[in-house]
N, C-alpha and C positions, 0 to 999 in steps of 0.2 A: 419122608418129613417135608414140614411148610418150612422155606426159607425164612432164617429170624427177622430179618430188615430188607428193604426195597426200599431202592432211589426213588423218590417221586420224578414225574415223566415219565419214558417211556421205556419197555424192556418184560424179560419172563421170568415169572415163577413156577418152581417146581414143587408142585404140592403132591406129589406122588410121583413111584419108579414109572419111566416113562411118560409122563406129562409135561410139558413145555407149554405152557399159558400166558399168550400175548396178552400188557397190560397197558394200561397209558392212564394215566393220573393229571388233571386240569384244578387249575385255583386252589389256594391257599387257604380258603376263608371255613371257620369254625363249623361250618355243618357239613358233614360226611352223606353223602352219596354214590352207589354202588350202582352199575346202567348194566344190565343185561338183554342182548339184542338177543332177535327171532331167529328161525331157523332157516337154513341157508343166507344169511346175513354175519355182519362183523358190529366192531363195536363203531364203526364210521356210517353206522344208522343212525347214531344222535347228532348227527357235527349241525345238523338247522338247528337241531333243541340245544346241545350245548350254553351259545351265547347267548341266552336267554337266562344263563344262571352267575351273575356277576363273580369274579372269582375269589374279592375282596371277602365273599358271606360263604361260597360255596368251596370244597371239593368232592373234584367226579369222577371216580374212581369207574373205568370201562372197561372191560375185561369183553379180550375174544374167547366164547366157549370151546370148549374140544371141538378140533376137527374143525373149525372154523377161522375166517379171518386170519390173523399171522397165529394160530395155536400150531402147534404142532398135531399134523393128520398123518394117521396110517391106518391101512387098508383094515387093519384088525384092533381091538380092542375093548375098553369099555366105555362106551360115548351114552352111555344111559342117563335121563335126568336122576336121579336120585346119586351118580358119581359126579355127573355133571355141578349139583348142590353142595357134595361134599370138597369140590375144589373153590366153588362160594367161599365154604364156612373156615376154609382153609388159610384165604386170601385175605381175611377176616381179623381172623384168630395173626397170622403175619404181619399185617400195619396194627395190631392193638388198637385197635379199633373197639370202642365198648359201648358207642352208642352209632349207628348208619343206619339210613334209609334205603332200600331195598326199590330201584325202579326196572321190571323185567317189562317186556313185550312179545307176547304171543308164545313162545317158546322159554324162551326166559323168565316169563310169568310164572310157568310149574316152574322152572329150576329155583326159581324165587322163592315161591309158595313152599317145595318141599326145601329150600332150608332154612327159612322163616321158623320151621316148625321144630328143629333143629339147636338153633341158632340162639342165645339166648340176647346176644350184640344183634341181632338184629332191632328197630327196633319202629320202623314203619316200615309198612309194604303198599306200595303203588300197582296193580296189574291193568296192563294197557291190552286187550285184544285176546287174553289169555288162555286156552283153555284148563276147564276142571273139570272134563268129563267125555266119557267119552262119546267120539263121532268120527261122521266117514274122515280120511284124508283126503286134501285134494287130489288131483286128478298125477302133478306132475309127482309127489310123494307116492304116490301106491306103484308108480314108474319104477321112481328109489327102489321100491321096495323086492323090486324083482331080482332075483340071487344071477349075480354076472348079467345078465341083459341091462338090468336095471342104469348101472354104472359107467357101462359102456357106452347108453344111449346118451344120456349125461354128457361125458365124458367128448363124443367126436362130435358134439353141436357147438353152433358157437355161442360160447360164452356172450357175446352181448346181444344175442336172439335169444338166450335163455333168460337175462337178466328182464329186458325189457319186456317180454310174455306175462316172469313171475309178477314188475309192477303193474301190470294193464291186471292181473290178477287181483290185486290187493289197492289200485289206486281207486278210487271213487270219477274223478275225476281225470281223465286220460291227459287233459291239457297240463296239468300239473307234474306228469316227466320230465323230468328234463335230461340233459347228456350227462351233464355231472351224475342224476343221478344213477343213468343205464351204466357208468362207467363207477360208480361207488360200487354195485352189484356185481356186474362181470370181471369186475378182479377178485373174485373169492371162487368163479366157476372154473378156472382152467387145471387141465388136468385128471387124469386115470385116478390117484389118490389121493385128491381135491373128491371127486364122486364116489369112490370107496366109503370115507369118511360120513358126507356126508347122507349115504344111503346106510352104514350101520346106526347112523345119529336116527332116523326114522325106525329101522328097526327096534327097537331099543329106547325108543319116545316113550312107550305107555309100559307102567313094569307090570309085572306079574301079578302083584296086590291090586291091581288101581282102585278095586271095589272099594277094598281096606283104609286106600291113600285117600280117596275121596272122603271117607266117613272122617278122618284127622282135619281135615282142614275147619270145620267147628272148632277146634284143639285153638284156632289163633288169636291168642290174646292183646295183639297189639294191634295199635290202625289199619284201617286199610282200606285204600281208594281204591275203587276200580272203576277205570275209564274204557268206551266200548264206543269204536266208528258206528256211525245211524244205519250206514248198509254196509258193514262189512261183511262179503260173502267169503271169506274163508271160516274166519271161526264164528260162528252166528251169534245174535244177540241172547238169544237165550242163557245161553253160556252164562253173559253178564248177567242175567238177571236170578239163574241157580245160585252162582258163587254170591251172592247177596243176600241171597234167602238165606245159603246155608251160613255164615262166619259173620256172627254176630257183630251187630255195631259198624260194620264196612258202610260205607257209602255209593254211591254207581251213578255215574253221570256220565251223560250219552251224547256226545261228542259229533254236532249235525255236520253236514257235508262230507261228510268223508267217509273212506272205508278203512282197512284193518290196518291202516298206517298214520295214527293220529299224528306221533313226533314227527312223520314226514312230510304227510297232506297237510296239515293245520298244525305246524310246531310254536308258535303261538300262543293259542289257545289252549295247548297241550298244557307249555313250558304253568302256565299262569294259572292251570287247574292242580299239577304240580306240588308250585313254590305255593298257593291257596293251605294246601293237607297240612305240607312238613308248615309251615306255618301254623299249624291247629285251628283257624280260621275255621266257620263255622260252616258248613255245605249247603 
């Protein structure tokens, strides 16, 4: 059962038995936004974006998805998209949020879509380079899926090397990759338990009823903004165009000169688009 109250700031909540979910709340504004990071990232992926949302206007809710960042990591457990969506819904209820916008990047967008289908408190949805349809997994994720050997491979590689290689695969311009970014991602890659948690997430990411799930996207009856990096090599732009076709009334904006992580590679441009959409400005 979800906690009844949560203090602003940083801490943990326990929506279900065995789940310890790390969260951070920033700001005190009347507009509430829940941010969901992508695979193998953490709530720190929003560090460059958050300053563009004035604290007196917005309250930002940043979650570490299960098995990521500061949230509890286990070698086994439910790391599925649907379970993460249930965690998101439980958090929203625990905060008594009646109208909250959800911004999800990549895997976080997939979780956000799943949550929005079942959580009436979600009033707007922003999807940033979020997969909605089956496609080939990136090489790193394919390796992680290999039983036993995949997590071992990740656990014994240098976290900094993993972080840099990962950033090079998602950034369009490598000169934008700073040491601070490398450290941000490397912090989540240490240890065998963390590797097992990520491996379980990959294995459970695509639900058994994936085709039925994609058919439900058309049922999203809230405003949806789709943002896509022009040069995304991880989740190709055709996914964004297809989501735009499936979700009635959605808007699609291609962000030039960046790859899979617009919120880190072009944070000011990305924040301007998000704020305009949440304010109801025409696309």
